[in-house]
C-alpha positions, 0 to 999 in steps of 0.5 A: 500500500505504501508503495502504491501511495508513494508518489505525490500524484497518487496521494493527490488523486486518492485525496481528491477522489475521496473528497469528491466521493464524500461530497457526492454522498452527502449531496445525493442523500440530501437530494433524495431526502428532499425529493422524497419529502416534496413528493410526500407533501404532494401526496399528502395534498392530493389525499387531503383534497380527495378526503375533503371532497368526499367530506363536503359531499357528506356535509351537503347531505349526499347519501352513502350510495350516491358518493362518487367512489368509482374504482378509477379514483383513489381508495376511499373509506368512510367510517362512522363514529362507532368505527363501522365502515359505512362507505368505500370505493368500488373495487376496493379489495384490501386496505391497511393503514386507515384503522379499519381493514373492512372493504365493504359497508356493513348494514347499520343496526337500524336497518336490521332491527325488528319493530319491537326494537323501536318501542318507545321506552319513555314515551318521549321519542328519545332513543339511547341507541348505544346504551350508554345513557347519553343520547343527544336527542337526535339519535346520535351519540354525544360521546366525547363532545363535552368540553371543547375537544373530543377524546380523539383530539379533534375540535368540536364540530358543528353540524355540516362542518369539516374539521381543519385537522388532517391526519396522515398515515402510510398504508396500502390498498388493493383495487381491482387486484392491483396492490399499491402503496398509498398515503392516506389522509383522514378528515372528520366531518359532522353530518346531521342525522349521521353523526361524526364521520371520518373520511379516509382517502389515499394518494398513490405513492408510485410516483414518489417511489418511482422518482426516488428509485430513478434518482437513486439509480442515476446516482448509483450509475453516475457517481462512480463514473464521475469519481472516475472522471475526477480521479483521471483528471486529477491524475493528469493535472497532477502529472502535468504539474509535477513534470517540471519537478521530475525534470529538476530531480533528474538534473540534480541527480545528473549534477550529483553524479557528474560533480559539475556544479556549473550545471543548472536545473531547468526553470519552467516558464511560469510563476508558480511554486515549481518555478520558484523552487527551480530558481531557488535550487539554481541559487543554491547551486550557485552558492554551492559552486562559489563555496566549493570554488572558494574552498579550492582556492583556499586550499591552493593558496594555503598550500602555496603560503605554507610551502614558502616558509616551510621551504625557507626554514628547511633550507636554513636548517640544511645549511646550518647542518652542513655549515653550522657557522652559516646558520641564520637562527633569527631568520629561522625563528622568524620563519617559524613564527610566520608559519605558526601565525599562518597555521593559527589563521587557517585554523581560525578560518576553518572554525569560522567556516564550520559555523563555530559558536563561541561563548558570547559575553558583554564586551566594552569595545572602548576598553578593548581598543585601549587595551589592544593599542597599548604599547603600539607606537604612533597609535592614538585612541579616542573612545566614549566612556563605555561602548558595550557589544555582545560577542566573543572577546577573543575574536573581537580582539583579533579583529582589532589586532588585524586592523592595527597590524594592517594600518601599521604596514601602510601608515607613514607615522600616525594611526588613530582608533575611535570608538563611538555610538552612531545610529544605534550601533557601536562603531570602531574606526581605525585610520592611518595616514598612508596611501589609502586603498584604491576604490577598485580594491576596497572589496577585493582586499577582504578576500582570502590570500589577497595582497596588494603589490606593496604588501608582498614582501615577507618582512612587511606583508602577511599572508593576506588573511588578516582582513578576511578573518576580520570581516568574517568575524564581523559578519558572524557578530551581526556587523559589517566591516568596510573601508573608505578614505580617511580625512588624512588621506589614508585608509579608514576601516569601520567596524559596526556592531549591534550594541549589547543592550538591544540583544545580540544576534546569534553567531552562526 
């Protein structure tokens, strides 16, 4: 299963299909319920209309046998208040759901009584026919008419009045041998001389059942087809949308296999997420290529810089071994010190490139400037009382030492150090009165192993790592290191760092 759903295309297709399936099921159920409800309402209306039509005929005094109850019309039953069927549709053979299953009217007791059964027992003409002692004087039982409502819940009706309330029930009926389901409506009517009658009239549910069945069949056939269409369209659209991603993947695999970082992935001619991914990937490849190329140059330059002092030191030692009197001990010591400094610089650069995070403390930049300038000839320091910054004291001291060493190599005689607050940042400026830095070289001198022509001698020049190290440390402390022309005509290096009071930026 995980293999089948291993692609984004498969998961997107399955997800879209499931969502549409759930939506279709919910919509289909709502449509079926609404359709069935509407059709039932129509059946209720039709059944009520038929029942009221028969009730109106009864209220007008129409005899039972004169009612229009043909077998072509809906099934109708008329029941008296004693629950006896007094009239029914022609051809009605069976019925359920109306409260009585009788289909043929039975003769009333009055029609089958003997003459002795009509004796006047009290001489006043009142006849208590049901034996409950509650005759109303019209030969009709007054049962349930006291108060305001009958026992069955219908309001008291006046003679000839049809009840407003209608009761509905589901049932079935067999007419002329055809059995069908019906919706029955029950309406009561008060008929003079006949008492309260209940008319049950049905409306066929064949239309409702057929419509619901047809709608259900359409849904059962159409929904799977629609889901197949949704799945196929989603599959094709997703494949088309992800085709550039596959191209990016293949190109990245080729770049990895060939180790050719100069290659780039194809960028789709669009403005969507995939195009942005391709552009970002190319930017990452560019940065990676630059980093690798920088690392290669660094290794080559480091090998070259290490080769010179090592070769010089070896030569002096070999000469000293063959001719002890010619051994240049001061020169050997100088080469050893230079080699040691170069190794320390390379180690620091390696730690910075690896993202080492030194412990950060609150450092007073003014105090640090006075401390590192102490003992250096021709260096003056002007600083505010306290300029706190957050960072590594050792690395910030290294920045200041490198700037002072660089100024000492190029200054004619004066070097000034100024520490101040400016624009919400701490600023350390180192200026000299030398020849300055040409504008074309003001960024190049911060590259590793880059030295200007006037700083290439072993005695006066370094390895070209001091300014590169200083800028790397400044950047990793959230600051900047730039150079411009000083008022005295020389170079002015400015180190700008966030103040310690606003919270230091994390070193990375």
